[in-house]
Each structure stands twice: as C-alpha cells, then as structure tokens.
C-alpha positions as CSV (number, residue, x, y, z in Angstrom):
1,M,-3.7,-5.2,-31.7
2,S,-7.7,-4.8,-31.8
3,V,-9.1,-4.2,-28.3
4,S,-12.6,-3.5,-28.4
5,A,-14.1,-0.4,-26.4
6,E,-16.2,-3.0,-24.5
7,Q,-13.1,-4.7,-23.1
8,S,-11.3,-1.6,-21.9
9,K,-13.2,1.6,-21.6
10,W,-11.2,4.9,-21.2
11,Q,-12.7,8.3,-20.4
12,L,-11.0,11.6,-21.1
13,C,-11.0,14.0,-18.1
14,H,-12.2,17.6,-18.6
15,Y,-10.6,20.7,-16.7
16,D,-11.5,24.3,-15.9
17,R,-9.2,25.8,-18.6
18,K,-9.1,29.1,-16.8
19,S,-7.7,27.6,-13.6
20,V,-5.2,25.5,-15.6
21,T,-3.9,28.6,-17.7
22,R,-3.8,30.8,-14.5
23,L,-1.7,28.1,-12.6
24,A,0.6,27.5,-15.4
25,H,1.2,31.2,-15.9
26,S,1.9,31.8,-12.1
27,L,4.4,29.0,-11.7
28,G,5.9,28.9,-15.1
29,L,4.8,25.3,-15.7
30,F,3.6,23.6,-18.9
31,E,-0.2,23.6,-19.2
32,T,0.0,19.9,-19.2
33,T,1.5,19.8,-15.6
34,A,-0.9,22.6,-14.4
35,A,-3.8,20.4,-15.7
36,L,-2.6,17.5,-13.7
37,L,-2.3,19.7,-10.6
38,V,-5.8,21.0,-11.0
39,R,-7.1,17.5,-11.5
40,R,-5.7,16.6,-8.1
41,G,-7.5,19.5,-6.5
42,V,-4.6,21.9,-6.6
43,S,-5.6,25.2,-8.0
44,T,-3.6,27.9,-6.3
45,P,0.2,28.7,-6.3
46,L,0.6,28.1,-2.5
47,E,-1.3,24.6,-2.9
48,A,1.0,23.8,-5.7
49,E,4.0,24.8,-3.9
50,K,3.1,22.5,-0.9
51,F,2.3,19.6,-3.3
52,L,5.3,19.8,-5.6
53,H,7.8,20.6,-2.7
54,P,6.5,19.1,0.6
55,K,8.8,19.7,3.6
56,L,8.9,18.3,7.2
57,S,7.5,21.6,8.5
58,D,4.2,20.7,6.6
59,L,3.5,17.9,8.9
60,Y,0.7,18.6,11.5
61,S,1.4,18.7,15.2
62,P,0.9,15.2,16.4
63,F,-0.8,16.6,19.5
64,L,-3.8,17.3,17.3
65,M,-4.6,13.6,17.3
66,C,-7.0,12.5,20.0
67,D,-5.4,11.0,23.1
68,M,-1.9,11.9,22.1
69,A,-1.0,14.0,25.2
70,R,-2.4,11.1,27.2
71,A,-0.2,8.5,25.3
72,V,2.9,10.7,25.8
73,E,2.2,11.2,29.5
74,R,1.9,7.3,30.1
75,I,5.2,6.7,28.3
76,D,6.8,9.5,30.3
77,K,5.7,7.6,33.5
78,A,7.1,4.3,32.1
79,I,10.5,6.0,31.5
80,A,10.6,7.7,34.8
81,R,9.8,4.3,36.7
82,G,11.9,2.2,34.6
83,E,9.0,0.1,33.3
84,K,9.6,-2.2,30.5
85,I,7.5,-1.4,27.3
86,L,6.5,-3.8,24.7
87,V,5.6,-2.8,21.2
88,Y,3.0,-5.3,19.9
89,G,3.3,-5.2,16.0
90,D,1.9,-6.9,13.0
91,Y,3.5,-9.0,10.4
92,D,3.1,-7.0,7.1
93,V,5.0,-4.1,5.9
94,D,2.9,-1.5,7.6
95,G,3.0,-3.3,10.8
96,T,6.9,-4.1,10.8
97,T,7.8,-0.5,9.8
98,A,5.5,0.7,12.5
99,T,7.3,-1.5,15.0
100,V,10.6,-0.3,13.9
101,I,9.7,3.4,14.1
102,L,8.2,3.1,17.6
103,K,11.0,0.9,19.0
104,K,13.7,3.3,17.6
105,A,11.9,6.4,19.0
106,L,11.3,4.8,22.5
107,E,15.0,3.9,22.6
108,T,16.0,7.4,21.6
109,V,14.1,9.0,24.5
110,G,15.6,6.4,27.1
111,A,12.7,3.8,27.4
112,A,13.3,0.1,28.1
113,V,11.6,-1.4,25.1
114,N,11.3,-4.6,23.3
115,Y,8.9,-5.7,20.5
116,Y,6.6,-8.8,19.7
117,I,5.2,-9.7,16.3
118,P,2.9,-12.6,15.9
119,Q,3.5,-15.2,13.4
120,R,0.8,-15.3,10.7
121,L,0.7,-19.2,10.6
122,V,0.7,-19.7,14.3
123,D,-1.0,-16.7,15.9
124,G,-3.1,-15.2,13.1
125,Y,-3.9,-11.5,12.8
126,G,-4.4,-9.1,15.6
127,M,-3.7,-9.1,19.4
128,R,-3.9,-12.4,21.4
129,E,-4.2,-13.3,25.0
130,S,-1.4,-15.7,24.8
131,A,1.0,-12.9,24.0
132,I,-0.4,-10.9,26.9
133,D,0.3,-13.7,29.2
134,K,3.9,-13.9,28.0
135,A,4.3,-10.2,28.5
136,G,3.0,-10.3,32.0
137,V,5.3,-13.1,33.0
138,E,8.2,-11.1,31.4
139,G,7.3,-8.1,33.6
140,Y,6.0,-5.6,31.0
141,K,3.7,-2.9,32.4
142,L,2.9,-1.1,29.1
143,I,2.1,-2.4,25.7
144,I,1.8,-0.3,22.8
145,S,0.2,-1.7,19.7
146,V,1.0,-0.7,16.3
147,D,-1.3,-1.4,13.1
148,C,-3.8,-3.5,15.3
149,G,-5.8,-3.4,18.4
150,I,-8.7,-1.2,17.6
151,R,-11.1,-4.1,17.6
152,A,-9.2,-6.1,20.5
153,H,-11.8,-5.3,23.3
154,A,-11.5,-8.6,25.1
155,V,-7.7,-8.8,24.8
156,I,-7.2,-5.3,26.2
157,E,-9.5,-6.0,29.1
158,Y,-7.5,-9.2,29.8
159,A,-4.3,-7.1,29.9
160,T,-5.8,-4.6,32.2
161,S,-6.8,-7.4,34.5
162,L,-3.2,-8.4,34.7
163,G,-2.0,-4.9,35.5
164,I,-0.7,-4.1,32.1
165,D,-1.8,-0.7,30.5
166,V,-2.2,-0.7,26.7
167,I,-1.8,2.2,24.2
168,I,-3.3,1.5,20.9
169,T,-2.0,3.0,17.7
170,D,-4.0,1.8,14.7
171,H,-5.7,3.1,11.5
172,H,-8.3,0.4,10.9
173,I,-11.9,1.1,11.2
174,P,-13.2,0.9,14.8
175,E,-16.3,-1.5,15.6
176,G,-18.9,0.3,17.7
177,E,-17.5,1.3,21.2
178,L,-13.8,1.8,21.5
179,P,-11.8,-0.6,23.7
180,A,-11.0,0.3,27.2
181,A,-7.3,1.2,26.7
182,T,-5.2,3.9,28.4
183,A,-5.1,5.7,25.2
184,I,-6.3,5.1,21.4
185,L,-4.5,6.9,18.6
186,N,-6.5,6.4,15.5
187,P,-7.5,9.2,13.2
188,K,-10.5,7.1,12.2
189,R,-12.0,7.0,15.7
190,P,-15.4,9.0,15.4
191,D,-14.3,11.7,18.0
192,C,-10.8,12.4,16.5
193,N,-10.5,15.7,14.7
194,Y,-7.0,15.1,13.2
195,P,-6.9,16.8,9.9
196,D,-5.6,13.6,8.0
197,K,-7.7,10.5,8.3
198,N,-5.6,8.5,5.9
199,L,-2.6,7.6,7.7
200,A,-1.2,4.1,7.4
201,G,-0.5,2.2,10.6
202,C,3.2,3.2,10.4
203,G,2.0,6.8,9.9
204,V,0.1,6.8,13.3
205,A,3.1,5.3,15.0
206,F,5.3,7.9,13.4
207,K,3.0,10.7,14.8
208,L,3.4,9.1,18.4
209,A,7.2,9.1,17.6
210,Q,7.1,12.7,16.5
211,A,5.3,13.6,19.8
212,L,8.0,11.9,21.9
213,L,10.9,13.3,20.0
214,S,9.4,16.8,20.3
215,K,8.9,16.5,24.0
216,Y,12.5,15.1,24.6
217,L,13.9,17.6,22.3
218,C,15.3,14.9,19.9
219,L,13.6,16.0,16.6
220,K,17.0,15.6,14.8
221,E,16.2,12.0,14.8
222,L,12.8,12.4,12.9
223,P,14.3,12.1,9.2
224,S,15.7,8.6,10.2
225,L,12.2,7.5,11.1
226,L,10.6,9.3,8.3
227,M,12.2,7.0,5.7
228,I,10.9,3.9,7.4
229,A,7.5,5.4,7.5
230,A,7.8,6.0,3.8
231,I,8.2,2.5,3.1
232,G,5.2,1.4,5.1
233,T,3.0,4.2,3.7
234,I,3.8,3.4,0.1
235,A,3.5,-0.3,0.7
236,D,0.1,0.0,2.4
237,I,-1.5,1.8,-0.7
238,V,-3.0,4.6,1.4
239,P,-3.8,7.8,-0.5
240,L,-0.5,9.6,-1.3
241,V,-1.8,13.0,-0.6
242,G,-1.9,15.3,2.4
243,E,0.4,14.2,5.2
244,N,1.0,10.7,3.5
245,R,2.6,12.6,0.6
246,V,4.9,14.6,2.9
247,I,5.9,11.3,4.6
248,A,6.4,9.5,1.2
249,K,8.2,12.1,-0.8
250,C,10.3,13.5,2.0
251,G,11.1,9.9,3.2
252,L,12.1,8.7,-0.3
253,I,14.6,11.5,-0.3
254,E,16.1,10.3,3.0
255,L,16.2,6.7,1.9
256,S,18.2,7.6,-1.1
257,R,21.0,9.1,1.0
258,S,20.6,6.9,4.0
259,N,23.8,5.0,5.4
260,N,21.7,2.4,7.4
261,I,23.7,-0.8,6.9
262,G,20.5,-3.0,6.7
263,L,18.7,-0.8,4.2
264,R,21.9,-0.8,2.1
265,A,22.0,-4.6,2.2
266,L,18.3,-4.8,1.2
267,F,18.9,-2.3,-1.7
268,E,21.9,-4.3,-2.8
269,I,20.0,-7.6,-2.9
270,S,17.0,-5.8,-4.6
271,G,19.3,-4.5,-7.4
272,I,18.8,-0.8,-6.5
273,N,21.8,0.3,-4.7
274,G,23.6,3.4,-5.7
275,R,20.6,5.4,-7.2
276,Q,17.6,7.4,-6.2
277,I,15.0,5.3,-4.5
278,T,11.6,5.6,-6.1
279,C,8.0,4.7,-5.3
280,Y,8.2,1.8,-7.9
281,D,11.3,0.5,-5.9
282,I,9.4,0.4,-2.6
283,G,6.3,-1.1,-4.1
284,Y,8.1,-3.8,-6.4
285,K,11.4,-4.3,-4.7
286,I,11.5,-3.6,-1.0
287,A,8.0,-4.2,0.2
288,P,7.7,-7.6,-1.2
289,R,10.8,-8.7,0.4
290,I,9.8,-7.3,3.9
291,N,6.2,-8.8,3.3
292,A,7.6,-12.3,2.4
293,V,9.0,-13.0,5.7
294,G,5.9,-12.2,7.5
295,R,3.7,-14.2,4.9
296,M,6.0,-17.3,4.9
297,G,6.9,-17.4,8.6
298,G,8.1,-15.0,11.3
299,A,8.7,-11.2,10.5
300,S,11.5,-10.6,13.0
301,S,14.2,-10.2,10.4
302,A,12.2,-7.5,8.7
303,V,12.5,-5.6,12.1
304,E,16.1,-6.7,12.9
305,I,17.6,-5.7,9.7
306,F,17.0,-1.9,10.2
307,S,19.3,-2.1,13.2
308,A,21.8,-4.7,12.1
309,P,25.2,-3.8,13.9
310,T,27.5,-5.1,11.0
311,L,27.3,-5.6,7.2
312,E,27.8,-9.3,7.5
313,I,24.7,-9.5,9.6
314,A,22.7,-7.1,7.5
315,S,23.6,-9.1,4.3
316,Q,22.7,-12.5,5.9
317,L,19.2,-11.1,6.8
318,A,18.8,-9.6,3.5
319,K,19.6,-12.9,1.9
320,E,17.0,-14.5,4.1
321,M,14.4,-12.1,3.0
322,N,15.3,-12.6,-0.6
323,E,14.9,-16.3,-0.3
324,Q,11.6,-16.0,1.5
325,N,10.3,-13.7,-1.3
326,I,11.4,-16.3,-3.9
327,A,9.4,-19.0,-2.0
328,R,6.5,-16.7,-1.6
329,Q,6.4,-16.1,-5.4
330,R,6.6,-19.9,-6.1
331,T,3.7,-20.6,-3.6
332,E,1.5,-17.7,-4.8
333,A,2.0,-18.9,-8.5
334,D,0.8,-22.3,-7.7
335,I,-2.3,-21.2,-5.6
336,I,-3.3,-18.6,-8.2
337,S,-2.9,-21.2,-11.0
338,E,-5.5,-23.5,-9.0
339,I,-7.8,-20.6,-8.3
340,M,-7.9,-19.4,-11.9
341,L,-8.7,-23.0,-12.9
342,Q,-11.7,-23.0,-10.7
343,L,-12.9,-19.7,-12.1
344,E,-12.7,-20.9,-15.6
345,N,-14.3,-24.4,-14.9
346,E,-17.3,-23.1,-12.7
347,K,-19.9,-21.1,-14.5
348,A,-21.7,-20.3,-11.3
349,F,-19.0,-17.6,-10.5
350,K,-20.3,-15.5,-13.3
351,K,-23.6,-15.0,-11.6
352,D,-22.1,-14.0,-8.2
353,S,-21.6,-10.4,-7.3
354,V,-18.8,-11.5,-4.7
355,I,-16.3,-14.4,-5.7
356,V,-15.9,-16.7,-2.6
357,L,-13.3,-19.3,-3.1
358,A,-11.9,-21.9,-0.8
359,G,-9.2,-24.5,-1.0
360,E,-7.6,-27.1,1.5
361,R,-4.3,-25.8,3.0
362,W,-3.7,-22.9,0.6
363,H,-0.8,-20.9,2.0
364,R,-2.3,-18.3,4.4
365,G,0.6,-16.0,3.5
366,V,-0.5,-15.5,-0.1
367,I,-4.3,-15.6,0.0
368,G,-4.5,-11.9,0.2
369,I,-2.4,-11.6,-2.9
370,A,-4.6,-14.2,-4.5
371,A,-7.7,-12.4,-3.7
372,S,-6.4,-9.2,-5.3
373,K,-5.7,-11.2,-8.5
374,V,-9.2,-12.5,-8.6
375,V,-10.6,-8.9,-8.2
376,E,-8.2,-7.9,-11.1
377,K,-9.4,-10.7,-13.3
378,T,-13.1,-10.6,-12.6
379,Q,-13.6,-7.0,-11.6
380,K,-15.6,-8.2,-8.7
381,P,-15.0,-8.4,-5.0
382,A,-13.3,-11.6,-3.8
383,V,-12.8,-13.7,-0.6
384,V,-10.2,-16.4,-0.6
385,I,-10.1,-18.9,2.0
386,S,-7.6,-21.5,3.2
387,I,-9.2,-24.4,5.1
388,E,-7.0,-26.0,7.7
389,D,-8.5,-28.5,10.2
390,G,-11.9,-27.2,9.9
391,I,-11.1,-23.7,10.3
392,G,-11.2,-21.1,7.3
393,Y,-8.6,-18.4,7.1
394,G,-9.5,-15.8,4.6
395,S,-8.8,-12.5,3.0
396,G,-11.3,-10.2,1.3
397,R,-10.4,-7.6,-1.5
398,S,-12.7,-5.3,-3.4
399,I,-13.6,-2.9,-6.0
400,K,-14.0,0.7,-5.3
401,E,-17.7,0.7,-5.4
402,F,-18.2,-1.9,-2.7
403,P,-16.9,-1.8,0.8
404,I,-16.3,-5.4,1.6
405,L,-15.9,-4.9,5.4
406,E,-19.5,-3.6,5.6
407,A,-20.6,-7.0,4.0
408,F,-18.8,-8.8,6.9
409,D,-20.3,-6.4,9.4
410,N,-23.7,-7.6,8.2
411,C,-23.1,-11.2,9.2
412,P,-20.7,-11.1,12.2
413,E,-22.1,-14.3,13.9
414,L,-20.4,-16.2,11.1
415,F,-16.9,-15.4,12.1
416,E,-14.6,-16.2,14.9
417,H,-12.7,-13.2,14.1
418,Y,-12.6,-10.4,11.3
419,G,-11.4,-6.9,10.7
420,G,-9.4,-4.6,8.5
421,H,-10.1,-1.8,6.0
422,S,-13.2,-0.9,4.2
423,H,-11.9,-2.6,0.9
424,A,-9.5,-5.1,2.4
425,A,-10.1,-7.4,5.3
426,G,-9.2,-10.6,7.1
427,L,-11.3,-13.3,8.7
428,T,-11.5,-16.5,10.6
429,L,-14.5,-18.8,10.5
430,K,-15.5,-22.4,10.8
431,A,-15.2,-24.2,7.5
432,E,-18.9,-25.1,7.8
433,N,-19.9,-21.5,7.6
434,I,-18.2,-20.7,4.3
435,G,-21.4,-21.7,2.2
436,E,-23.5,-19.2,4.4
437,L,-20.9,-16.5,4.0
438,K,-20.9,-16.8,0.3
439,R,-24.8,-16.6,0.4
440,R,-24.8,-13.7,2.7
441,V,-22.2,-11.4,1.2
442,N,-23.6,-12.0,-2.3
443,E,-27.2,-11.0,-0.9
444,F,-25.7,-7.8,0.7
445,A,-23.7,-7.0,-2.5
446,K,-26.6,-7.3,-4.8
447,N,-28.7,-5.0,-2.6
448,F,-25.7,-2.5,-2.2
449,L,-24.8,-2.4,-5.8
450,A,-28.4,-2.4,-6.9
451,Q,-27.6,-5.1,-9.5
452,E,-25.6,-2.4,-11.5
453,E,-22.3,-3.5,-13.4
454,P,-19.1,-2.1,-11.9
455,N,-17.7,1.0,-13.4
456,L,-14.9,-0.2,-15.6
457,E,-14.0,3.2,-17.1
458,K,-10.3,4.2,-16.6
459,E,-9.5,7.9,-16.8
460,I,-7.1,9.7,-19.3
461,D,-5.7,13.0,-17.9
462,G,-5.5,14.6,-21.4
463,K,-4.5,14.6,-25.0
464,L,-0.8,14.9,-25.7
465,G,1.1,14.8,-29.0
466,F,4.5,13.5,-29.5
467,A,5.8,17.0,-30.5
468,E,4.9,18.1,-26.9
469,I,6.8,15.5,-25.1
470,N,10.3,16.5,-24.0
471,Y,12.6,16.2,-21.0
472,D,11.6,19.5,-19.5
473,L,7.9,18.3,-19.4
474,M,9.1,14.9,-17.9
475,K,11.0,16.6,-15.2
476,E,7.8,18.8,-14.3
477,I,5.7,15.6,-14.1
478,V,8.3,13.7,-12.0
479,M,7.7,16.4,-9.4
480,L,4.2,14.9,-9.1
481,E,5.8,11.8,-7.7
482,P,5.4,9.6,-5.6
483,F,2.4,8.2,-7.4
484,G,-0.2,6.0,-5.8
485,A,-3.9,6.1,-4.6
486,A,-5.5,9.4,-5.0
487,N,-2.3,10.5,-7.0
488,P,-2.2,8.0,-9.9
489,I,0.5,8.0,-12.7
490,P,-0.7,10.5,-15.3
491,V,-2.1,8.8,-18.5
492,F,-2.4,10.4,-21.8
493,L,-4.0,9.8,-25.2
494,T,-2.5,10.2,-28.7
495,E,-4.4,9.4,-31.9
496,N,-3.3,8.4,-35.3
497,V,-0.2,6.8,-34.1
498,K,1.9,4.5,-36.5
499,I,4.2,1.5,-35.5
500,V,7.6,2.2,-37.4
501,D,9.5,-0.7,-35.7
502,G,8.6,-3.7,-33.5
503,P,7.1,-5.2,-31.5
504,H,10.2,-6.8,-30.1
505,L,10.0,-9.2,-27.3
506,V,11.9,-8.2,-24.0
507,R,12.8,-10.7,-21.4
508,D,10.0,-12.9,-22.7
509,R,7.3,-10.8,-21.0
510,H,7.3,-7.3,-22.5
511,L,7.0,-5.6,-25.8
512,K,9.1,-2.7,-27.3
513,F,8.2,-0.5,-30.1
514,R,9.1,2.5,-32.0
515,L,6.1,4.7,-32.7
516,S,5.6,7.8,-34.8
517,H,3.0,10.6,-34.6
518,C,3.1,13.6,-37.0
519,G,6.7,13.3,-37.8
520,H,8.0,12.7,-34.3
521,T,9.1,9.2,-33.1
522,L,9.4,7.8,-29.6
523,D,10.6,4.5,-28.1
524,A,7.7,2.6,-26.2
525,I,7.5,-0.3,-23.9
526,W,4.4,-2.3,-23.0
527,W,4.9,-4.1,-19.7
528,G,3.7,-7.7,-19.6
529,A,2.1,-7.7,-23.0
530,A,4.0,-10.6,-24.7
531,E,0.9,-12.5,-25.5
532,Y,0.0,-9.6,-28.1
533,I,3.2,-9.8,-30.0
534,N,1.3,-11.1,-33.2
535,D,-1.6,-8.7,-33.2
536,F,-0.1,-5.6,-34.7
537,S,0.0,-3.9,-38.1
538,S,2.8,-1.7,-39.5
539,T,0.3,-0.2,-42.0
540,G,-2.5,0.8,-39.6
541,Y,-3.1,3.7,-37.4
542,Y,-3.4,3.4,-33.6
543,R,-5.1,5.2,-30.6
544,L,-2.4,5.1,-28.0
545,V,-3.0,5.4,-24.1
546,F,0.2,5.7,-22.4
547,S,2.3,7.1,-19.4
548,L,5.5,8.9,-19.5
549,A,5.9,9.2,-15.7
550,E,7.7,5.8,-15.0
551,S,11.0,7.5,-14.4
552,N,13.0,4.5,-13.6
553,Y,13.0,3.9,-17.4
554,F,13.3,7.4,-18.7
555,N,16.3,9.6,-19.3
556,A,17.2,12.5,-21.5
557,K,19.1,10.4,-24.1
558,N,16.5,7.7,-24.6
559,M,12.9,9.1,-23.9
560,Q,10.6,6.2,-23.5
561,I,6.8,6.0,-23.0
562,A,4.9,3.3,-21.2
563,I,1.9,1.9,-23.2
564,K,-1.2,1.2,-21.4
565,E,-3.4,0.3,-24.4
566,L,-3.0,0.4,-28.2
567,F,-6.2,0.4,-30.3
568,L,-6.3,-0.1,-34.0
569,I,-8.5,2.5,-35.5
C-alpha cells in the first residue's frame, strides 16, 4: 500500500537515554518498557511501582475535596431524620454508573434512597424543574446530582424554594459563579485543591461513596463500587493516569472476579464471559450496550441490571440492552451515511474551521457519535444538530487544539441551554439560530487557531525490530494497561519489512499478514483495512508502524502485532 507522508504523518519520540537506562536497570525491565514509562512522566522506581502496580491505598482521601465534609454531614442528617434521598443521574455510561455507585453506597449506610434518570428524548440533558416538582410531591428532602448540575443555577434555586437541599457531584467545567447548593463536589471548581482534576462524573460520585463508607466503617464494600467506577471512567475517556488509573486498573481486576448477576449476564451477551476483562471490553463491548439504552430511550435498565435479584431478570435486562445497541448501530449508520454525503457534496465545508451540520429529526441519541465521526474524517471540530419542531438539539466534538466549549461561551445568547467538557459539549437552540451559530463559532475558531492547520502528527514511541519482540516484553507492556487518554497504546516502528504471506481478508473487514524482518517473522492484523487488500506487493520493502499491546489478540503460541500503517519504501 502506498500511503503518502502528507496523508498520515508519524513523528518518532525522543527520550532521555540516561533516565531510561537507569530505570530499566533499577527495576529489571526491558529498555523498551522503561522508555515507555519515561515518556509517561515516570522516571523513578517509586513512581514506576505506583504506575505499574496501583493499589486501593493509592487513592487520595476524599475529604481533600472541597465541600466533602459538608456533603457527608448533610447526608448524615438525612439518615438520622429518615429523610428520603434522590440521586439525580444522567443517561450516559458515566451518569448511570455514578447513579449505581451512589445508590449502592447510600443503601449500605442505611439511607432511604431512590434514583431518577432523565430520558434523553423527552427531558434533554441536565437537571429540570419538572423533575424537582415530582421529587417535592414524593417527599424528597435531599437531592444528590451525579455527572450534572454544575450549571443548573435556576433549577437548584427552585429546589431550595421548595425546601429541598441539593448536593452537586459533577466534573464538568463550572460557569462563572457556582450554584447556591448545599455542597458542590467538583474538582474543577476554581477553589478546590483536590490533587486530581481529571475524575469522571462516576469518579466524583465514587469519592463521595468512599467518604461515606469510611465514616460508617463499611470500606469492605468499596471494591464492589470500584469496578462500577472503572466502567464509567474508561467509557468517559478521561485521562487514565493518577487516580483514574487506580480506579480503572484495580476496578478491572474486580470486574474479572465479580459474581454480580447483572454483570455476568452483560458479559455473557457481550461474548466476554469467563475471561479477564480488559479496557477494550469496556470500551467496545460493555459501554456501548449501557450507552445504547440511554441514547435510544430510558436508561433505567442500565441501572437496574447491577442489582438484578435473579439470573432470569438479569438476562432479560441484558437482552434488552443488546437489542437497543443493535438499534442504535443501525440508526447511527443511516445518519452518518447522510452526513458523509453532505460533506462530500458541499464544497463550502472545506473552507470552514468548524463543521456545523443540521438535519431534520436525526436521532438525538447518536448525534454525539456522528459528530465524533465528522471530526475523525475532517480533522476539524464539528457540531451535529437534529432539528425537531423548530428546535435544534446538538452535540459538539473537537480536535485537541480547539476547546469547543469556549466557542459556545463566546455566543451564549444563541442557546436555550448548553454545557459539557472543553472538547465535548451539548446544546439546545432555536433552529433559526443555527446559521448564526455556524458563523460565530467559525469566526471564533479562525481567531483562536490563528488560521493554522491542525497538527496531524501521530507519535511513535520508538523503533523495535522483530528480533526484540517476545512474550516477556509483551507481559511488561501489558502492565502499562489500561490504555486510554494520556496513556495511549504504545506504537512502534520497524523499517525494511517484507510481506511473506497475505493479505488475507478476515470477516470482510480486516486484513491478516505474515511479515518478515531480518530473518524473523510475525503474524499481523490490520483492523478495518479491507479496502486496501489489492494495494500490496510481495517483492517490496515496507515501513511498518504497529502496536503489540492489544492483548485480547495476543498469546504465547501465536504472537500477533496490530498494524497502524504500512508504507511502501
């Protein structure tokens, strides 16, 4: 295959060789592994030990978070008074897992608790006064939000007027002044000195659960909550370093040995039962099924499955989630096909710094995924909007150089509602304002990016010959898992590689090869590269960019690498 350097740029990283050699010698590691650690900011044996073997004891005290003591005190009073507590959740994986964590923790310490998750297509994102009204009628005196609420000033004031206290747990960026809540747990609030600012919404809920279980001497229950936090943390694509790494890595271990009936039913229908659960399993098997029920309708089954009383009920819930995921995949494919056709047919998009697309009644549950696909295809920020009865419901996604939420902050008068993360945000606006939104965000982006092209360079961790690849090295690299944001899958370069067999088509989507380098051969898979099957030569030499860390497909008997790019030299 002849891929030009202009189409796909790769940059070889450089290291402090003395630090690499010192770390490799101190810990008895391959220099390849030591170099990967140094690249991730790990340069001492103590730092490496914590990175490679995180423990529950590495978690920070939850009481370092601003307002934690106040939140626990208010919950104490609710338990003592017999007050009903409502956990106000969100419909994505982060929000549903946060709901489960807090509900289970509150039940453990003796609280009277229930939960509410809005329906995406009926209620939209965030806290709503109608839900507060219902909570008031049902006698709730304390509401605890999870993964939402940091911008819900008016709703929280309304709850207070009804005599309902609100504790916010959130990880989204605050807007100006903080809401007038009883307590606000959010490491991103400006006055919070919590050591880790990158927790997911479920991570913040987990810290409140940790504080409650600590106070009530129930910390033995923490591992069962940790595995749920791992699902939400991995799915929310937060940086998998620091406390998130502890949650993800330790949580995956707990998931693999869990006897939770609902999880086992979900693993069974996802085809991953009976083996070690990995980050890949969460991202591509479990999270999509949990997400699907929130995207396509109500998310209650994604909460209920974790406390299913019987295998029969758990299996039925898992089946429903699987069916919703299949429906989501079909709907998503139709919308993305329509969007890609728009992109190909309209030359105007090529001049835009931010792609803004709108369509009539595109399913709101998949427009965020569609926006991500547009970013992937164009390497530009994107906003995808579904128009329904004169109202636009949109999702924005961005490239790393451009904070799309700041672009929205620059024109707040255009929205009925908006919020989210720096690089992933949701919005609601009148359809008549879509044209002005497109103009304003493009104007902001051109100034912000200074008319520079996005940096498309992708990083290679180092050169690695086939003779250096063995099972022992693989076991060391697997210790760096789970991979994700801020801890990407290591990528290597080998030059002068020959194709000795293949490519062979696998499942109509992938290509399988046998490659040779300096007398050593390896099997290789290139995921999703079926379209290139006729572009290879058995006589030429190639420059190979690859990963050997996708452990789902790696074992001692059949070592296999994953191709990222294959350049004909």
